[in-house]
PDB file of N, CA, C and O in Angstrom:
ATOM      1  N   MET A   1     -37.855  18.302 -12.585  1.00  0.00           N
ATOM      2  CA  MET A   1     -36.520  18.818 -12.373  1.00  0.00           C
ATOM      3  C   MET A   1     -35.493  17.719 -12.694  1.00  0.00           C
ATOM      4  O   MET A   1     -35.655  16.569 -12.287  1.00  0.00           O
ATOM      5  N   LYS A   2     -34.465  18.083 -13.409  1.00  0.00           N
ATOM      6  CA  LYS A   2     -33.420  17.142 -13.802  1.00  0.00           C
ATOM      7  C   LYS A   2     -32.495  16.858 -12.611  1.00  0.00           C
ATOM      8  O   LYS A   2     -32.083  17.775 -11.900  1.00  0.00           O
ATOM      9  N   GLN A   3     -32.180  15.589 -12.408  1.00  0.00           N
ATOM     10  CA  GLN A   3     -31.292  15.204 -11.321  1.00  0.00           C
ATOM     11  C   GLN A   3     -29.841  15.436 -11.734  1.00  0.00           C
ATOM     12  O   GLN A   3     -29.455  15.130 -12.863  1.00  0.00           O
ATOM     13  N   LEU A   4     -29.051  15.969 -10.829  1.00  0.00           N
ATOM     14  CA  LEU A   4     -27.641  16.233 -11.098  1.00  0.00           C
ATOM     15  C   LEU A   4     -26.800  14.983 -10.894  1.00  0.00           C
ATOM     16  O   LEU A   4     -27.075  14.173 -10.008  1.00  0.00           O
ATOM     17  N   GLU A   5     -25.788  14.838 -11.711  1.00  0.00           N
ATOM     18  CA  GLU A   5     -24.808  13.776 -11.549  1.00  0.00           C
ATOM     19  C   GLU A   5     -23.469  14.417 -11.231  1.00  0.00           C
ATOM     20  O   GLU A   5     -23.112  15.446 -11.805  1.00  0.00           O
ATOM     21  N   PHE A   6     -22.735  13.814 -10.324  1.00  0.00           N
ATOM     22  CA  PHE A   6     -21.440  14.355  -9.944  1.00  0.00           C
ATOM     23  C   PHE A   6     -20.555  13.234  -9.426  1.00  0.00           C
ATOM     24  O   PHE A   6     -21.015  12.121  -9.172  1.00  0.00           O
ATOM     25  N   GLU A   7     -19.274  13.554  -9.274  1.00  0.00           N
ATOM     26  CA  GLU A   7     -18.335  12.623  -8.664  1.00  0.00           C
ATOM     27  C   GLU A   7     -17.344  13.407  -7.823  1.00  0.00           C
ATOM     28  O   GLU A   7     -17.151  14.607  -8.016  1.00  0.00           O
ATOM     29  N   TYR A   8     -16.735  12.722  -6.906  1.00  0.00           N
ATOM     30  CA  TYR A   8     -15.687  13.295  -6.069  1.00  0.00           C
ATOM     31  C   TYR A   8     -14.354  12.821  -6.615  1.00  0.00           C
ATOM     32  O   TYR A   8     -14.158  11.623  -6.820  1.00  0.00           O
ATOM     33  N   LEU A   9     -13.447  13.735  -6.849  1.00  0.00           N
ATOM     34  CA  LEU A   9     -12.124  13.378  -7.345  1.00  0.00           C
ATOM     35  C   LEU A   9     -11.086  13.837  -6.325  1.00  0.00           C
ATOM     36  O   LEU A   9     -10.968  15.028  -6.036  1.00  0.00           O
ATOM     37  N   PHE A  10     -10.343  12.887  -5.788  1.00  0.00           N
ATOM     38  CA  PHE A  10      -9.302  13.173  -4.803  1.00  0.00           C
ATOM     39  C   PHE A  10      -7.942  12.918  -5.428  1.00  0.00           C
ATOM     40  O   PHE A  10      -7.770  11.964  -6.186  1.00  0.00           O
ATOM     41  N   ILE A  11      -6.982  13.767  -5.112  1.00  0.00           N
ATOM     42  CA  ILE A  11      -5.618  13.625  -5.604  1.00  0.00           C
ATOM     43  C   ILE A  11      -4.709  13.315  -4.424  1.00  0.00           C
ATOM     44  O   ILE A  11      -4.630  14.089  -3.470  1.00  0.00           O
ATOM     45  N   ASN A  12      -4.033  12.197  -4.493  1.00  0.00           N
ATOM     46  CA  ASN A  12      -3.062  11.819  -3.477  1.00  0.00           C
ATOM     47  C   ASN A  12      -1.679  12.098  -4.059  1.00  0.00           C
ATOM     48  O   ASN A  12      -1.246  11.425  -4.994  1.00  0.00           O
ATOM     49  N   ASP A  13      -0.997  13.085  -3.508  1.00  0.00           N
ATOM     50  CA  ASP A  13       0.291  13.497  -4.100  1.00  0.00           C
ATOM     51  C   ASP A  13       1.494  12.933  -3.339  1.00  0.00           C
ATOM     52  O   ASP A  13       2.381  13.668  -2.905  1.00  0.00           O
ATOM     53  N   GLY A  14       1.494  11.628  -3.194  1.00  0.00           N
ATOM     54  CA  GLY A  14       2.647  10.970  -2.589  1.00  0.00           C
ATOM     55  C   GLY A  14       2.648  10.986  -1.072  1.00  0.00           C
ATOM     56  O   GLY A  14       3.714  10.893  -0.464  1.00  0.00           O
ATOM     57  N   SER A  15       1.495  11.099  -0.447  1.00  0.00           N
ATOM     58  CA  SER A  15       1.459  11.111   1.011  1.00  0.00           C
ATOM     59  C   SER A  15       1.924   9.766   1.554  1.00  0.00           C
ATOM     60  O   SER A  15       1.812   8.744   0.877  1.00  0.00           O
ATOM     61  N   VAL A  16       2.441   9.772   2.768  1.00  0.00           N
ATOM     62  CA  VAL A  16       2.965   8.546   3.373  1.00  0.00           C
ATOM     63  C   VAL A  16       2.037   8.008   4.459  1.00  0.00           C
ATOM     64  O   VAL A  16       2.373   7.032   5.130  1.00  0.00           O
ATOM     65  N   ASP A  17       0.879   8.629   4.638  1.00  0.00           N
ATOM     66  CA  ASP A  17      -0.091   8.123   5.595  1.00  0.00           C
ATOM     67  C   ASP A  17      -1.032   7.136   4.900  1.00  0.00           C
ATOM     68  O   ASP A  17      -0.673   6.594   3.855  1.00  0.00           O
ATOM     69  N   GLN A  18      -2.184   6.896   5.430  1.00  0.00           N
ATOM     70  CA  GLN A  18      -3.121   5.901   4.898  1.00  0.00           C
ATOM     71  C   GLN A  18      -4.159   6.505   3.944  1.00  0.00           C
ATOM     72  O   GLN A  18      -5.221   5.918   3.737  1.00  0.00           O
ATOM     73  N   THR A  19      -3.861   7.662   3.368  1.00  0.00           N
ATOM     74  CA  THR A  19      -4.811   8.355   2.497  1.00  0.00           C
ATOM     75  C   THR A  19      -5.300   7.469   1.355  1.00  0.00           C
ATOM     76  O   THR A  19      -6.507   7.372   1.132  1.00  0.00           O
ATOM     77  N   LEU A  20      -4.414   6.839   0.647  1.00  0.00           N
ATOM     78  CA  LEU A  20      -4.799   6.042  -0.511  1.00  0.00           C
ATOM     79  C   LEU A  20      -5.695   4.862  -0.108  1.00  0.00           C
ATOM     80  O   LEU A  20      -6.657   4.547  -0.808  1.00  0.00           O
ATOM     81  N   THR A  21      -5.386   4.224   0.996  1.00  0.00           N
ATOM     82  CA  THR A  21      -6.214   3.116   1.492  1.00  0.00           C
ATOM     83  C   THR A  21      -7.616   3.599   1.819  1.00  0.00           C
ATOM     84  O   THR A  21      -8.600   2.948   1.468  1.00  0.00           O
ATOM     85  N   VAL A  22      -7.709   4.729   2.485  1.00  0.00           N
ATOM     86  CA  VAL A  22      -9.015   5.300   2.831  1.00  0.00           C
ATOM     87  C   VAL A  22      -9.809   5.619   1.568  1.00  0.00           C
ATOM     88  O   VAL A  22     -10.996   5.304   1.484  1.00  0.00           O
ATOM     89  N   LEU A  23      -9.164   6.236   0.596  1.00  0.00           N
ATOM     90  CA  LEU A  23      -9.843   6.585  -0.648  1.00  0.00           C
ATOM     91  C   LEU A  23     -10.326   5.340  -1.398  1.00  0.00           C
ATOM     92  O   LEU A  23     -11.431   5.332  -1.940  1.00  0.00           O
ATOM     93  N   LYS A  24      -9.517   4.311  -1.428  1.00  0.00           N
ATOM     94  CA  LYS A  24      -9.925   3.073  -2.099  1.00  0.00           C
ATOM     95  C   LYS A  24     -11.133   2.448  -1.408  1.00  0.00           C
ATOM     96  O   LYS A  24     -12.022   1.913  -2.070  1.00  0.00           O
ATOM     97  N   ASN A  25     -11.166   2.513  -0.082  1.00  0.00           N
ATOM     98  CA  ASN A  25     -12.306   1.970   0.657  1.00  0.00           C
ATOM     99  C   ASN A  25     -13.576   2.768   0.378  1.00  0.00           C
ATOM    100  O   ASN A  25     -14.650   2.186   0.225  1.00  0.00           O
ATOM    101  N   TYR A  26     -13.466   4.085   0.311  1.00  0.00           N
ATOM    102  CA  TYR A  26     -14.629   4.910  -0.040  1.00  0.00           C
ATOM    103  C   TYR A  26     -15.110   4.586  -1.451  1.00  0.00           C
ATOM    104  O   TYR A  26     -16.314   4.519  -1.699  1.00  0.00           O
ATOM    105  N   ALA A  27     -14.176   4.386  -2.371  1.00  0.00           N
ATOM    106  CA  ALA A  27     -14.533   4.104  -3.768  1.00  0.00           C
ATOM    107  C   ALA A  27     -15.282   2.776  -3.898  1.00  0.00           C
ATOM    108  O   ALA A  27     -16.142   2.630  -4.766  1.00  0.00           O
ATOM    109  N   LYS A  28     -14.959   1.817  -3.045  1.00  0.00           N
ATOM    110  CA  LYS A  28     -15.671   0.535  -3.062  1.00  0.00           C
ATOM    111  C   LYS A  28     -17.130   0.712  -2.645  1.00  0.00           C
ATOM    112  O   LYS A  28     -18.002  -0.031  -3.095  1.00  0.00           O
ATOM    113  N   LYS A  29     -17.394   1.696  -1.786  1.00  0.00           N
ATOM    114  CA  LYS A  29     -18.739   1.921  -1.254  1.00  0.00           C
ATOM    115  C   LYS A  29     -19.565   2.869  -2.118  1.00  0.00           C
ATOM    116  O   LYS A  29     -20.794   2.808  -2.118  1.00  0.00           O
ATOM    117  N   ASP A  30     -18.883   3.746  -2.853  1.00  0.00           N
ATOM    118  CA  ASP A  30     -19.588   4.780  -3.606  1.00  0.00           C
ATOM    119  C   ASP A  30     -18.901   4.979  -4.956  1.00  0.00           C
ATOM    120  O   ASP A  30     -17.756   5.429  -5.005  1.00  0.00           O
ATOM    121  N   LYS A  31     -19.577   4.655  -6.035  1.00  0.00           N
ATOM    122  CA  LYS A  31     -18.970   4.725  -7.373  1.00  0.00           C
ATOM    123  C   LYS A  31     -18.648   6.147  -7.807  1.00  0.00           C
ATOM    124  O   LYS A  31     -17.930   6.336  -8.788  1.00  0.00           O
ATOM    125  N   ARG A  32     -19.162   7.152  -7.102  1.00  0.00           N
ATOM    126  CA  ARG A  32     -18.856   8.552  -7.438  1.00  0.00           C
ATOM    127  C   ARG A  32     -17.488   8.982  -6.935  1.00  0.00           C
ATOM    128  O   ARG A  32     -16.992  10.036  -7.333  1.00  0.00           O
ATOM    129  N   VAL A  33     -16.870   8.188  -6.068  1.00  0.00           N
ATOM    130  CA  VAL A  33     -15.562   8.526  -5.504  1.00  0.00           C
ATOM    131  C   VAL A  33     -14.469   7.994  -6.426  1.00  0.00           C
ATOM    132  O   VAL A  33     -14.411   6.799  -6.716  1.00  0.00           O
ATOM    133  N   LYS A  34     -13.611   8.892  -6.879  1.00  0.00           N
ATOM    134  CA  LYS A  34     -12.479   8.553  -7.747  1.00  0.00           C
ATOM    135  C   LYS A  34     -11.214   9.126  -7.118  1.00  0.00           C
ATOM    136  O   LYS A  34     -11.271  10.103  -6.371  1.00  0.00           O
ATOM    137  N   SER A  35     -10.092   8.523  -7.419  1.00  0.00           N
ATOM    138  CA  SER A  35      -8.832   9.065  -6.909  1.00  0.00           C
ATOM    139  C   SER A  35      -7.723   8.869  -7.933  1.00  0.00           C
ATOM    140  O   SER A  35      -7.750   7.955  -8.758  1.00  0.00           O
ATOM    141  N   ILE A  36      -6.760   9.754  -7.846  1.00  0.00           N
ATOM    142  CA  ILE A  36      -5.541   9.686  -8.642  1.00  0.00           C
ATOM    143  C   ILE A  36      -4.398   9.706  -7.640  1.00  0.00           C
ATOM    144  O   ILE A  36      -4.379  10.540  -6.735  1.00  0.00           O
ATOM    145  N   SER A  37      -3.455   8.804  -7.793  1.00  0.00           N
ATOM    146  CA  SER A  37      -2.349   8.745  -6.848  1.00  0.00           C
ATOM    147  C   SER A  37      -1.028   8.951  -7.575  1.00  0.00           C
ATOM    148  O   SER A  37      -0.690   8.208  -8.496  1.00  0.00           O
ATOM    149  N   PHE A  38      -0.293   9.959  -7.153  1.00  0.00           N
ATOM    150  CA  PHE A  38       1.028  10.240  -7.706  1.00  0.00           C
ATOM    151  C   PHE A  38       2.084   9.584  -6.814  1.00  0.00           C
ATOM    152  O   PHE A  38       1.863   9.411  -5.615  1.00  0.00           O
ATOM    153  N   SER A  39       3.203   9.227  -7.383  1.00  0.00           N
ATOM    154  CA  SER A  39       4.280   8.595  -6.616  1.00  0.00           C
ATOM    155  C   SER A  39       4.975   9.586  -5.683  1.00  0.00           C
ATOM    156  O   SER A  39       5.606   9.197  -4.700  1.00  0.00           O
ATOM    157  N   ARG A  40       4.848  10.864  -6.006  1.00  0.00           N
ATOM    158  CA  ARG A  40       5.443  11.904  -5.162  1.00  0.00           C
ATOM    159  C   ARG A  40       4.762  13.226  -5.486  1.00  0.00           C
ATOM    160  O   ARG A  40       3.942  13.297  -6.401  1.00  0.00           O
ATOM    161  N   ASN A  41       5.093  14.257  -4.751  1.00  0.00           N
ATOM    162  CA  ASN A  41       4.569  15.587  -5.008  1.00  0.00           C
ATOM    163  C   ASN A  41       5.357  16.196  -6.170  1.00  0.00           C
ATOM    164  O   ASN A  41       6.576  16.343  -6.079  1.00  0.00           O
ATOM    165  N   PHE A  42       4.683  16.544  -7.242  1.00  0.00           N
ATOM    166  CA  PHE A  42       5.353  17.095  -8.414  1.00  0.00           C
ATOM    167  C   PHE A  42       5.309  18.610  -8.495  1.00  0.00           C
ATOM    168  O   PHE A  42       5.843  19.194  -9.438  1.00  0.00           O
ATOM    169  N   GLY A  43       4.679  19.259  -7.517  1.00  0.00           N
ATOM    170  CA  GLY A  43       4.583  20.715  -7.523  1.00  0.00           C
ATOM    171  C   GLY A  43       5.844  21.354  -6.981  1.00  0.00           C
ATOM    172  O   GLY A  43       6.740  20.678  -6.475  1.00  0.00           O
ATOM    173  N   LYS A  44       5.894  22.657  -7.098  1.00  0.00           N
ATOM    174  CA  LYS A  44       7.075  23.367  -6.586  1.00  0.00           C
ATOM    175  C   LYS A  44       7.044  23.485  -5.078  1.00  0.00           C
ATOM    176  O   LYS A  44       8.078  23.719  -4.452  1.00  0.00           O
ATOM    177  N   GLU A  45       5.844  23.321  -4.472  1.00  0.00           N
ATOM    178  CA  GLU A  45       5.704  23.382  -3.031  1.00  0.00           C
ATOM    179  C   GLU A  45       4.963  22.133  -2.566  1.00  0.00           C
ATOM    180  O   GLU A  45       4.049  21.663  -3.243  1.00  0.00           O
ATOM    181  N   ALA A  46       5.350  21.604  -1.432  1.00  0.00           N
ATOM    182  CA  ALA A  46       4.695  20.415  -0.903  1.00  0.00           C
ATOM    183  C   ALA A  46       3.309  20.739  -0.403  1.00  0.00           C
ATOM    184  O   ALA A  46       3.090  21.793   0.195  1.00  0.00           O
ATOM    185  N   ALA A  47       2.369  19.844  -0.641  1.00  0.00           N
ATOM    186  CA  ALA A  47       1.005  19.980  -0.114  1.00  0.00           C
ATOM    187  C   ALA A  47       0.930  19.204   1.190  1.00  0.00           C
ATOM    188  O   ALA A  47       1.309  18.035   1.251  1.00  0.00           O
ATOM    189  N   TYR A  48       0.445  19.853   2.217  1.00  0.00           N
ATOM    190  CA  TYR A  48       0.343  19.199   3.538  1.00  0.00           C
ATOM    191  C   TYR A  48      -1.086  19.081   3.967  1.00  0.00           C
ATOM    192  O   TYR A  48      -1.366  18.559   5.046  1.00  0.00           O
TER     193      TYR A  48
END
């Protein structure tokens, strides 16, 4: 059976909490964890 490869992709849309720090720490421990960080929320509605 072929082993599956995958990654986790998280999007930080300008949150002001510690989300980005947490994601960076996870990425240091697991190479499958990736994140993209936006300077602000670019959508028409805020994500909470």
